[in-house]
DRENLODO-32666 format. One record per atom (N, C-alpha, C): x, y negated, z negated. Coordinates in steps of 0.001 Angstrom, whole numbers, padded with zeros to 6 digits, always signed. Atoms other than C-alpha are relative to their C-alpha. Layout:
// DRENLODO-32666
XYZ ...
END
This chain:
// DRENLODO-32666
-000375-000636+001025 -002357-001961+015001 -001085+000728-000253 +000512-000818+000637 -004163+000882+012799 +000510-000106-001280 -000232-000324+001227 -004750+000783+009349 +000074+001611-000417 +000250-001106+000215 -004044+003773+007306 -000544-000183-001577 +000712-000667+000570 -006513+005165+004905 +000391+001008-001435 -000573-000363+001330 -005197+005809+001515 -001000+001151-000656 +001116-001563+000761 -006423+009278-000185 +000728-000546-001752 +000228+000646+001849 -006868+007779-004640 -000767+001291-000204 +000078-001331+001377 -007435+009959-007632 -001712-001469-000485 +000164+001003+000804 -008714+006688-008539 -002185+000416+000286 +002206+000137-000729 -013515+005876-008801 -000047-001105+001451 +000015+000852-000639 -014133+003926-006065 -000816-000995-000807 +000655+002042+000285 -015787-000616-007253 -001473+000618+001103 +001108+000282-000321 -018936-001055-006442 -000279+000365+002187 +000641+000513-001293 -018790-002028-002693 +001313+001203+001069 -000491-000774-000016 -016529+000254-001984 -000414+001721+000873 +000318-000988-001184 -016510+003095+001321 +000504+001236+000249 -000750-000304-000495 -015605+006728+001203 +000061-000470+001381 -000491+000069-001878 -013061+006897+004149 +000214-000974+000702 -000584+001616+000020 -013023+003214+005159 +001187-000470-000700 -001077+000427+001702 -011514+001995+001915 +001004+001356-000897 -001383-001297+000403 -009366+005105+001038 -001096+001257-000297 +001080-001047-000112 -010735+008649+001161 +000274+000078-002625 +000729-000192+001271 -011988+009306-002934 -000201+001665-000241 -000680-001451+000927 -010445+012807-004567 -000210-000033-000949 -000557-000518+001416 -010006+014896-007348 +001326-000279-000016 -001347-000242-000052 -007400+015173-008824 +000700+001117-000057 -000357-001242-000201 -006594+018898-008008 -000082+000082+001510 -000766+000188-000806 -007226+017940-004617 +000525-000928+000060 -001394+000679-001061 -004836+015536-003712 +000793+000727-000771 -000319-000720+000462 -002760+017804-005995 +000335+001039+000684 -000173-000774-001166 -003314+020481-003245 +000955-001023+001209 -001110+001141-001833 -002363+017435-000284 +001357+000379-000388 -002228-000160+000014 +001290+017215-001948 +000418+001107-000222 +000355-001186-000434 +000832+020875-002356 +001001+001140+001602 +000732-000523-001741 +000317+021254+001477 +001167-000805+000540 -000341+000357-000631 +002605+018937+002632 -000710-001707+000435 +001662+001295-000663 -000418+017016+003764 +000517-001724+000054 +000563+001582+001470 +000491+013495+001718 +002195-000631+001057 -001440+001050-000286 +003736+010544+003929 +000304-000485-000579 -000520+000498+001636 +004074+009084+000084 -001443+000455-000628 +000191+000724+000963 +002678+009158-002463 +000359-000094-001598 -000226+000128+001368 +003017+007809-005948 -001194-000011-001366 +001558+000473+001086 +000429+007358-009380 +000655-000836-000084 -000213+001462-000036 -000028+003897-009914 -001290-000345-001134 +000763+000528+001511 -001698+002503-013117 -000676+000588+000380 +000143-000701+000780 -002613+005776-014103 -000958+001169+001039 +000767-000606-000837 -004227+007198-010481 +001275+000187+001138 -000946-000223-000478 -002732+008800-008273 -000370-000159+002172 -000113+000095-000970 -001989+007509-004753 +000578-000185+001545 -000414-000826-000942 -001246+008866-000877 +000252-000165+001406 -000017-000619-001239 -000990+008879+002376 -000166+000549+000444 -000327-000897-000547 -002207+011502+004778 +001304-000048+001284 -001292+000072-000434 +000209+012456+006833 -000509-000463+001572 +000305-000272-001564 -001172+013212+009800 -000986-001250+001469 +000909+001131-001062 -003813+010139+011139 +000889-001220+000354 -000962+000721-000987 -000662+007976+011470 +001468+000296+001203 -000704-000861-001949 +002156+010934+013423 -001136-000255+001017 +000908+000157-001336 -001169+010341+015541 -000557-001163+000594 -000176+002098-001079 -001037+006598+015991 +000932-000127+000903 -001656+000268-000971 +002403+006613+016214 +000294+000751+001392 -001134-001222-001339 +002915+009264+018595 -001387-001088+001255 +000450+000845-001114 -000246+007256+020955 +000330-001579-000026 -000299+000458-000277 +001998+004787+020426 -000238-001504-000537 +000401+000994+000891 +000553+002156+017915 +000718-000615-001247 -000516+000092+001659 +001906+000653+014807 -001070+000479-000699 +001172-001331+001430 +000655+002107+011317 -000137-001366-000823 -000434+000197+001444 +000229-000335+008426 -000778+000712-000971 +000528-001233+001621 +000077+001527+005108 -000047-001525-001854 +000408+001170+001347 -001188-000874+001987 +000497+001650-001525 -000314-000909+001093 +001545+000990-000387 +000481-000617-001874 -001727+000142+000457 +004144+000887-003907 +000749+000439+000413 -001835-000551-000432 +007677+001023-003937 +000098+000798+000131 -000444-002030-000456 +007544+004858-004775 +000174+000270+001663 +000611-000100-001356 +005183+004583-001525 +001146+000067+000849 -000469+000673-001074 +007473+002439+000665 +001801+001214-000432 -000998-001103-000041 +010713+004633-000558 -000132+001145+000532 +000241-000661-000985 +009269+007652+000606 -000186+000324+001242 -000834+000773-001549 +008655+006401+003528 +000728+000066+001104 -001570+000538-000725 +012128+004641+004965 +000438+001495-000368 -000757-001283-000358 +013399+008300+003696 -000739+000172+001338 +000306-000125-001704 +010889+009609+006500 -000506-000256+000970 -001245+001006-000530 +011052+007123+008650 +000765-001018-000285 -001456+001267+000011 +014036+004999+008529 -000680-000914+000731 +000226+000682-001008 +012606+002418+011867 -001271-000662-001163 +001791+000908+000660 +009203+001194+009150 +000833-001024+000088 -000206+001386+000144 +009802-002046+008763 -001309-000064-001044 +000767+000786+001766 +008541-002518+004487 +000184-001516-000066 +000774+001734+000435 +006729-005856+004375 -001383+000154-001640 +000990-000226+001726 +006045-006361+000535 -001166-000936-000081 -000254+001660+000147 +003792-009353+000377 -001354+000301-001613 -000704+000531+001514 +004018-011223-003028 -001622-000482-000180 +001431+000902+000103 +000983-012942-004426 +000821-001638-000877 -000173+001161+000517 +001253-016875-004969 +001467-000611-000747 -000871+000085+001615 +002475-016808-008421 -000913+000750-000869 -000418-000790+001006 +001940-014644-011700 -001531+000150-000377 +001948+000869+001409 -001277-016866-013065 -000647-000047+001288 +001087-000422-001307 -003158-016320-009389 -000205+001756+000250 +000572-001154-000740 -002541-013134-008762 -000843+001447-001974 +000895-000352+000417 -004117-012655-012299 -001249-000515-000115 +001764+000881-000489 -007106-014691-011541 -000157+000635+001637 +000198-000936-001553 -007182-012807-008410 -001144+001704-001089 +000703-001556+000260 -008028-009388-010574 -001184-000822-000884 +000829+000398+001131 -010146-011040-013391 -001455-000824+001293 +000674+001012-000659 -012308-012927-010329 -001013+001189+000974 +000533-001574-000251 -012964-008794-009373 -001117+000706-000918 +000956-000622+001081 -015304-008751-012211 -000239+002027-000535 -000349-001840-000152 -014372-004566-012029 +000897+000236-000535 -000893-000808+001223 -011887-004316-014573 +000265-000619-001348 -000855+000266+001502 -010633-004255-017968 +000997-000502-000110 -000693+000998+000478 -009088-005883-019785 +001526+000772-000428 -000806-000871-000151 -006982-003358-020575 +001021+000212+001860 -000356+000162-002110 -006667-002072-016811 +001152-001821+000581 -000363+000662-000922 -006181-005616-015490 +002098-000391-001158 -001136+000094+000160 -003165-005973-018012 +001243+001022+000231 -000549-000863-000567 -001488-002751-017089 +000215-000308+000672 -000526-000239-001931 -001294-003509-013213 -000033-001572-000096 -001579+000617+000189 +000237-006475-014306 +001514-000311-000375 -001221-000654+000230 +002736-005151-015947 +000667+000184+001073 -000542-000595-001019 +003499-002882-013155 +000128-001179+001139 -000782+000446-001391 +003324-005707-010444 +001329-001017-000488 -001500+000109-000327 +006049-007204-012183 +001232+000800+000572 -001058-001265-000237 +007957-004376-012202 +000480+000201+001239 -000221-000192-000700 +007288-004134-009116 +000380-000854+001827 -000414+000726-000699 +008061-007286-007615 +001425-000403-000118 -000976-000202+000744 +011005-007538-009513 +001564+001701+000738 -000025-001598-000436 +011935-003780-007619 +000209-000834+002397 -000248+000751-002029 +011019-005527-003691 +000677-001056+000677 -000872+000840-000857 +013226-008384-003929 +000883+001079+000616 -000953-000491-000657 +016049-005797-003430 -000124+000790+000917 +000060-001067-000859 +014431-003436-001920 -000525+000047+001216 +000663-000400-001530 +012137-003565+001322 +000727-001653+000826 -000300+000864-000625 +012884-006015+004402 -000637-001346+000127 +000731+001587+000446 +010372-008948+003841 -000315-000280-001123 +000531+000649+000726 +008961-010741+002015 -000886-000839+000474 +001106+001604-000705 +005278-013171+002541 -000804+000395-000617 +000499+000136+002121 +003962-014415-000022 -001436-000219+000525 +001148-000649-000550 -000192-013891+000400 -000906-001799-000830 +000586+001356-000398 -001521-017965+000132 -000666+000050+000675 +001227+000862-001497 -003600-018100+003067 +000448+000738+001393 -000553-001449-001272 -004185-015383+005438 +000256-000415+000658 -000781+000522-001665 -003674-016958+008782 +000872-000006-000377 -002297+000067+000191 +000056-017961+007483 +000206+002142-000262 -000362-001394+000242 +000617-014736+006141 -000349+001235+001776 +000244-000963-001320 -000951-013230+009714 +001104+000170+000557 -001374+000548-001052 +001888-015056+011809 +000912+000378-000342 -001385-000167+000014 +004110-014242+009495 +000721+001457+000634 -000661-001209-000566 +003785-010701+009789 -000231-000069+001330 -000030+000087-001301 +003161-010976+013557 +001201-000619+000821 -001457+000350-000365 +006500-012964+013769 +001300+000506-000680 -001379-001515-000035 +008756-010199+012090 -000575+001338+000936 -000113-001757-001345 +007239-007555+014379 +000654-000567+000762 +000441-000196-001552 +006825-009052+017532 +002287-000036-000544 -001286-000614+000119 +010985-009842+016043 +000623+000540-000409 -001320-001473+000488 +012038-006647+014623 -000014+001126+000667 -000788-001218-001065 +013497-003901+017499 -001163+001325-000834 +000328-001424+000192 +012141-000375+017008 +000051+000849+001081 -000250-000522-001700 +012376+002381+018912 -000352+001564-000599 +000621-001256+000197 +010301+005477+018998 +000202+001154-000621 
END
């Protein structure tokens, strides 16, 4: 399985590496990527643009590899429109309190940004329960990976 590295207009966190965690670009460059059709999906989240560069996804699919995208609901809708065979798995936090704890433990997010992210998360979780193919609760990484492996093994996919 290949992991798709998203593009974003947000600033990198101290431990993030350009091209590994995200492709960090300015808003003008991101808008050029949209206009050129270079993104499989894109959306604005918490004031920043995020999107999936199309070429690496297509190359991996053509090579027979599944591709994991880390995207939000609007992006998932776009992927499903462009690739109807895509399997949409939404990774849920164990609880809203745990999500808040995780955001605060980063120690790199302002109170305003935490409040905004929690508000967006509430709406996204409600939508996900209606629109995504699978919901998996992220309470233990080993358990999550086992669940995802079972889902992918059981899913019939055609190239």
